[in-house]
ZAMARGU-4260 file (C-alpha; in steps of 0.2 Angstrom, whole numbers, plus 5000, padded with zeros to 4 digits):
<rodrens>
0) 4999/5000/4999 | 5006/5016/4997 | 5009/5032/5008 | 5001/5047/5006 | 5017/5056/5008
5) 5027/5047/4994 | 5034/5057/4981 | 5028/5044/4968 | 5010/5046/4975 | 5013/5066/4976
10) 5019/5067/4958 | 5006/5058/4951 | 4992/5067/4962 | 4999/5084/4952 | 5000/5075/4935
15) 4982/5072/4934 | 4978/5090/4942 | 4989/5098/4928 | 4980/5088/4916 | 4963/5092/4920
20) 4968/5113/4922 | 4976/5108/4903 | 4958/5104/4898 | 4948/5118/4909 | 4960/5133/4903
25) 4949/5137/4887 | 4936/5141/4899 | 4947/5149/4913 | 4961/5156/4905 | 4955/5175/4899
30) 4963/5184/4886 | 4971/5201/4890 | 4958/5215/4886 | 4963/5226/4868 | 4958/5242/4878
35) 4967/5252/4889 | 4957/5251/4906 | 4952/5266/4916 | 4965/5264/4931 | 4978/5268/4919
40) 4969/5281/4909 | 4964/5292/4924 | 4981/5289/4931 | 4992/5303/4926 | 5008/5294/4930
45) 5004/5279/4919 | 4995/5289/4904 | 5001/5289/4891 | 5013/5279/4894 | 5007/5264/4897
50) 4992/5266/4886 | 4995/5252/4874 | 5001/5240/4889 | 4992/5225/4893 | 5002/5218/4906
55) 5018/5213/4912 | 5027/5197/4912 | 5042/5187/4921 | 5050/5172/4925 | 5053/5163/4942
60) 5064/5150/4948 | 5053/5136/4958 | 5060/5121/4969 | 5061/5103/4960 | 5067/5087/4965
65) 5076/5079/4953 | 5080/5059/4953 | 5097/5051/4948 | 5113/5057/4950 | 5123/5074/4946
70) 5122/5073/4927 | 5103/5072/4927 | 5103/5084/4939 | 5116/5098/4931 | 5102/5106/4917
75) 5091/5110/4932 | 5105/5119/4944 | 5100/5138/4943 | 5114/5152/4945 | 5110/5153/4963
80) 5114/5134/4966 | 5098/5125/4969 | 5088/5112/4958 | 5074/5125/4950 | 5061/5124/4937
85) 5062/5142/4925 | 5043/5146/4925 | 5036/5159/4912 | 5021/5171/4918 | 5011/5184/4912
90) 5000/5195/4921 | 4985/5209/4917 | 4983/5225/4926 | 4970/5216/4937 | 4984/5202/4941
95) 4977/5189/4934 | 4986/5175/4927 | 4986/5178/4907 | 4999/5165/4902 | 5009/5155/4910
100) 5025/5141/4904 | 5032/5129/4914 | 5045/5116/4913 | 5062/5124/4909 | 5077/5118/4918
105) 5085/5130/4929 | 5098/5135/4918 | 5089/5139/4904 | 5089/5159/4901 | 5073/5169/4896
110) 5077/5171/4880 | 5074/5151/4879 | 5058/5150/4888 | 5050/5167/4879 | 5055/5160/4861
115) 5043/5143/4864 | 5030/5153/4871 | 5029/5163/4855 | 5031/5146/4845 | 5016/5140/4857
120) 5004/5155/4849 | 5011/5169/4865 | 5008/5184/4857 | 5003/5202/4860 | 4989/5210/4850
125) 4994/5223/4837 | 5002/5239/4844 | 5000/5232/4861 | 5016/5227/4872 | 5019/5219/4888
130) 5032/5226/4902 | 5046/5215/4905 | 5064/5216/4914 | 5081/5216/4904 | 5080/5199/4905
135) 5068/5199/4889 | 5079/5213/4880 | 5066/5221/4868 | 5058/5206/4862 | 5044/5204/4848
140) 5028/5194/4856
</rodrens>
């Protein structure tokens, strides 16, 4: 009998939940708005500078556990030394997640992650943009 605390059981449970979320994402995920929000238009600190901005994107490193020796773990070791997964996330001005791409090794640079996101269809509507940090260096989305 398997223990509910075993790593194998937890992995299988998380995998089943993620598969369910992938099937539900078209009903749950909302596409970014294609107009300037009132909170941007009414704020002199934001308008007109962010009038065409639809949100922000960045990546974060989440800790992971990789079975096996050093050779299997090496790609997942981040620049800070821990085993991590590089996850890209984009949010709108209401702090709703509008895109998430997980699964990249900790050594993966943000440019590699955003390139895959673009190949999978992530884009900003024509004339709109996302605010991002220097890790994305004027990437066309």
